PATOR-39377 format. One record per residue (C-alpha): x, y negated, z negated; residue number from 1. Coordinates in nm, 3 decimals, decimal comma. Each point is the difference from the previous one (the first is absolute). Example, Ala and Ser with C-alpha at 12.3 -4.5 7.8 and 13.67 -1.06 7.14 Angstrom:
% PATOR-39377
[[1,230; 0,450; -0,780]; 1] [[0,137; -0,344; 0,066]; 2] 
//
This chain:
% PATOR-39377
[[3,623; 0,130; 1,224]; 1] [[-0,113; -0,119; -0,335]; 2] [[-0,129; 0,239; -0,260]; 3] [[-0,370; 0,070; -0,020]; 4] [[-0,070; -0,152; -0,295]; 5] [[-0,357; 0,152; -0,214]; 6] [[-0,241; -0,165; 0,246]; 7] [[0,153; 0,142; 0,311]; 8] [[0,064; 0,369; -0,154]; 9] [[-0,394; -0,051; -0,089]; 10] [[-0,078; -0,093; 0,358]; 11] [[0,176; 0,293; 0,094]; 12] [[-0,187; 0,226; -0,177]; 13] [[-0,319; -0,094; 0,120]; 14] [[0,055; 0,010; 0,353]; 15] [[0,137; 0,339; -0,056]; 16] [[-0,330; 0,112; -0,200]; 17] [[-0,213; -0,163; 0,251]; 18] [[-0,085; 0,299; 0,278]; 19] [[-0,338; 0,076; 0,199]; 20] [[-0,189; 0,180; -0,225]; 21] [[-0,227; 0,240; 0,158]; 22] [[-0,101; 0,163; -0,285]; 23] [[-0,129; -0,115; -0,351]; 24] [[-0,072; 0,175; -0,315]; 25] [[-0,316; -0,074; -0,140]; 26] [[0,068; 0,130; -0,330]; 27] [[0,275; -0,280; -0,071]; 28] [[-0,016; -0,296; -0,196]; 29] [[-0,129; -0,289; 0,244]; 30] [[-0,001; -0,361; -0,175]; 31] [[-0,240; -0,151; 0,264]; 32] [[0,152; -0,338; -0,166]; 33] [[0,277; 0,065; 0,174]; 34] [[-0,109; -0,029; 0,329]; 35] [[-0,220; -0,329; -0,113]; 36] [[0,376; -0,167; -0,103]; 37] [[0,140; 0,058; 0,345]; 38] [[-0,234; -0,086; 0,230]; 39] [[0,068; -0,328; -0,230]; 40] [[0,356; 0,029; 0,094]; 41] [[-0,115; 0,080; 0,368]; 42] [[-0,141; -0,356; 0,058]; 43] [[0,371; -0,151; -0,110]; 44] [[0,130; 0,140; 0,376]; 45] [[0,127; -0,229; 0,247]; 46] [[-0,224; -0,107; 0,245]; 47] [[0,013; -0,179; 0,369]; 48] [[-0,123; -0,360; -0,065]; 49] [[-0,060; 0,111; -0,335]; 50] [[-0,396; 0,114; 0,081]; 51] [[-0,026; 0,296; -0,133]; 52] [[-0,245; 0,136; 0,240]; 53] [[-0,032; 0,339; -0,228]; 54] [[-0,274; 0,199; -0,247]; 55] [[0,018; 0,250; -0,175]; 56] [[-0,274; 0,237; -0,070]; 57] [[-0,013; 0,286; -0,268]; 58] [[-0,215; 0,258; 0,046]; 59] [[-0,170; 0,099; -0,293]; 60] [[-0,353; 0,127; 0,047]; 61] [[-0,006; 0,342; 0,050]; 62] [[-0,208; 0,032; 0,316]; 63] [[0,195; -0,256; 0,209]; 64] [[0,270; 0,164; -0,148]; 65] [[-0,076; 0,321; 0,206]; 66] [[-0,079; -0,142; 0,301]; 67] [[0,300; -0,176; -0,009]; 68] [[0,161; 0,326; -0,057]; 69] [[-0,187; 0,120; 0,350]; 70] [[0,127; -0,309; 0,184]; 71] [[0,372; 0,087; -0,120]; 72] [[-0,138; 0,352; 0,149]; 73] [[0,060; 0,171; -0,274]; 74] [[0,362; -0,030; -0,057]; 75] [[0,150; 0,155; -0,328]; 76] [[0,188; -0,353; -0,068]; 77] [[-0,378; -0,166; -0,009]; 78] [[-0,189; 0,310; -0,175]; 79] [[0,221; 0,032; -0,294]; 80] [[0,060; -0,377; -0,099]; 81] [[-0,128; -0,130; -0,284]; 82] [[-0,071; -0,319; 0,201]; 83] [[-0,004; -0,151; 0,352]; 84] [[0,124; -0,360; 0,068]; 85] [[-0,132; -0,134; 0,345]; 86] [[0,245; -0,245; 0,109]; 87] [[-0,204; -0,217; 0,221]; 88] [[0,164; -0,324; 0,247]; 89] [[-0,275; -0,258; 0,032]; 90] [[0,105; -0,222; 0,267]; 91] [[-0,366; -0,108; 0,025]; 92] [[0,069; -0,220; -0,328]; 93] [[0,308; -0,201; 0,158]; 94] [[-0,152; -0,312; 0,011]; 95] [[-0,164; 0,044; -0,365]; 96] [[0,394; 0,056; -0,100]; 97] [[0,134; -0,300; 0,213]; 98] [[-0,270; -0,213; -0,237]; 99] [[0,123; 0,172; -0,371]; 100] [[0,374; -0,071; 0,092]; 101] [[-0,111; -0,390; 0,077]; 102] [[-0,166; -0,048; -0,292]; 103] [[0,244; 0,168; -0,251]; 104] [[0,278; -0,193; 0,169]; 105] [[-0,219; -0,343; -0,068]; 106] [[-0,050; 0,147; -0,342]; 107] [[0,386; -0,017; -0,090]; 108] [[0,231; -0,291; -0,136]; 109] [[0,224; -0,059; 0,280]; 110] [[0,131; -0,312; 0,184]; 111] [[-0,298; -0,076; 0,250]; 112] [[0,197; 0,006; 0,307]; 113] [[0,111; 0,372; -0,088]; 114] [[-0,348; 0,094; -0,028]; 115] [[-0,123; -0,219; 0,299]; 116] [[0,264; 0,224; 0,218]; 117] [[-0,086; 0,326; -0,193]; 118] [[-0,327; -0,106; 0,083]; 119] [[0,018; -0,030; 0,353]; 120] [[0,175; 0,312; 0,041]; 121] [[-0,306; 0,195; -0,078]; 122] [[-0,245; -0,270; 0,173]; 123] [[0,189; -0,039; 0,337]; 124] [[0,235; 0,312; 0,062]; 125] [[-0,179; 0,287; -0,233]; 126] [[-0,373; -0,099; 0,157]; 127] [[0,125; -0,097; 0,327]; 128] [[0,169; 0,370; 0,016]; 129] [[-0,248; 0,185; -0,092]; 130] [[-0,274; -0,215; 0,173]; 131] [[0,124; 0,002; 0,332]; 132] [[0,093; 0,398; -0,030]; 133] [[-0,358; 0,052; -0,080]; 134] [[-0,110; -0,175; 0,262]; 135] [[0,224; 0,020; 0,352]; 136] [[0,118; 0,288; 0,155]; 137] [[0,326; 0,160; -0,169]; 138] [[0,190; -0,050; 0,349]; 139] [[-0,084; -0,363; 0,066]; 140] [[0,159; -0,076; -0,349]; 141] [[0,313; 0,197; 0,064]; 142] [[0,042; -0,169; 0,362]; 143] [[-0,019; -0,342; -0,173]; 144] [[0,275; 0,114; -0,297]; 145] [[0,254; 0,153; 0,280]; 146] [[0,001; -0,300; 0,171]; 147] [[0,023; -0,188; -0,303]; 148] [[0,335; 0,238; -0,087]; 149] [[0,144; -0,113; 0,303]; 150] [[0,107; -0,345; -0,150]; 151] [[0,020; 0,122; -0,363]; 152] [[-0,104; 0,290; -0,255]; 153] [[-0,319; 0,078; 0,025]; 154] [[-0,280; 0,197; -0,236]; 155] [[-0,089; 0,334; 0,235]; 156] [[-0,235; 0,169; -0,212]; 157] [[-0,311; -0,216; 0,040]; 158] [[-0,248; 0,216; 0,165]; 159] [[-0,302; 0,183; -0,219]; 160] [[0,196; 0,332; 0,040]; 161] [[0,305; -0,171; -0,169]; 162] [[-0,187; -0,155; -0,307]; 163] [[-0,140; 0,335; -0,043]; 164] [[0,310; 0,160; -0,034]; 165] [[0,115; -0,290; -0,221]; 166] [[-0,316; 0,035; -0,202]; 167] [[0,101; 0,392; -0,068]; 168] [[0,345; -0,052; -0,072]; 169] [[-0,052; -0,248; -0,281]; 170] [[-0,293; 0,265; -0,092]; 171] [[0,229; 0,320; 0,010]; 172] [[0,291; -0,225; -0,251]; 173] [[-0,337; -0,030; -0,275]; 174] [[-0,022; 0,363; 0,035]; 175] [[0,355; 0,123; -0,047]; 176] [[0,019; -0,255; -0,293]; 177] [[-0,282; 0,205; -0,116]; 178] [[0,121; 0,319; 0,002]; 179] [[0,366; -0,079; -0,085]; 180] [[-0,147; -0,103; -0,319]; 181] [[-0,219; 0,285; -0,048]; 182] [[0,318; 0,231; 0,020]; 183] [[0,168; -0,283; -0,239]; 184] [[-0,271; 0,159; -0,265]; 185] [[0,048; 0,345; 0,090]; 186] [[-0,279; 0,010; 0,217]; 187] [[-0,058; 0,145; 0,383]; 188] [[-0,161; -0,109; 0,304]; 189] [[-0,039; 0,092; 0,335]; 190] [[-0,056; -0,245; 0,329]; 191] [[-0,225; 0,143; 0,197]; 192] [[-0,072; -0,103; 0,379]; 193] [[-0,206; 0,296; 0,089]; 194] [[-0,371; -0,087; -0,016]; 195] [[-0,306; -0,142; 0,159]; 196] [[0,046; -0,321; 0,008]; 197] [[-0,319; -0,085; 0,168]; 198] [[-0,189; 0,203; -0,321]; 199] [[0,216; -0,147; -0,239]; 200] [[-0,106; -0,329; 0,088]; 201] [[-0,349; 0,074; -0,007]; 202] [[0,008; 0,181; -0,328]; 203] [[0,170; -0,327; -0,184]; 204] [[-0,253; -0,199; 0,212]; 205] [[0,316; -0,238; 0,171]; 206] [[-0,091; -0,214; 0,309]; 207] [[0,176; 0,069; 0,338]; 208] [[0,287; -0,206; -0,066]; 209] [[0,095; 0,184; -0,286]; 210] [[0,266; 0,228; 0,089]; 211] [[0,106; 0,295; -0,253]; 212] [[0,387; 0,005; -0,080]; 213] [[0,062; 0,313; -0,176]; 214] [[-0,181; 0,183; -0,230]; 215] [[0,161; 0,083; -0,322]; 216] [[-0,030; 0,354; -0,242]; 217] [[0,092; -0,080; -0,332]; 218] [[0,074; 0,263; -0,294]; 219] [[0,316; 0,227; -0,132]; 220] [[0,144; 0,294; 0,207]; 221] [[-0,011; 0,316; -0,002]; 222] [[0,354; 0,183; 0,080]; 223] [[-0,137; 0,162; 0,298]; 224] [[-0,161; -0,384; 0,128]; 225] [[0,378; -0,073; 0,138]; 226] [[-0,019; 0,164; 0,321]; 227] [[0,395; 0,025; 0,021]; 228] [[0,338; -0,183; -0,032]; 229] [[-0,008; -0,344; 0,103]; 230] [[0,160; -0,066; 0,275]; 231] [[0,092; -0,358; 0,158]; 232] [[0,280; -0,028; 0,294]; 233] [[0,352; -0,108; -0,079]; 234] [[0,097; -0,347; -0,144]; 235] [[0,246; -0,027; 0,288]; 236] [[-0,281; 0,056; 0,291]; 237] [[-0,241; -0,289; -0,095]; 238] [[0,261; -0,269; -0,162]; 239] [[0,144; -0,221; 0,274]; 240] [[0,237; -0,310; -0,112]; 241] [[0,000; -0,321; 0,272]; 242] 
//
């Protein structure tokens, strides 16, 4: 195995530093511009079909913050954080994002046949997949793909539930990029799934098709904010070669 270069060693330190911090230090020096920088890094995360079905809602208003704390059950990570970032999955914007990709492709200097194929991917494949998944029952679409799969490899994740899972995976990649960036800058985070999603959606005035992926608390840790040593299963238990 080749020796780790300086970037690799720095990445190791970033990973080691990142922990889910449950108690933050309100007295520690805190620069909110670090959050801005890392939210900009987050949008560079990979995204399925480049649809970027994410939004980042940064809570600054004091009254709204207090209500959000309550929606997070007043857990210590939410209550003691300097800031809360609500990561939202916007499946309802898939058509807008398809159009944005098509317009971007059209604006590029590239051979026309290359642009035509790229546009056709969004116009025919992505639009059809999302449109049909929204319109037709999942079991019907899965039955069709099962039949197609008897003769050749077929894409089988075609129900609206499958589409939702795919979107949330992409949004989670953006959230992880944000948290690793914060760790690289010496800051701490805590991704939270313990919240009342209906109340959070109402607080942010989001439409019913918008979904809360996670809420990330940001700040600088207190020593007691790490609840214990990091536990991970042995690598040999989760690694397989085929």
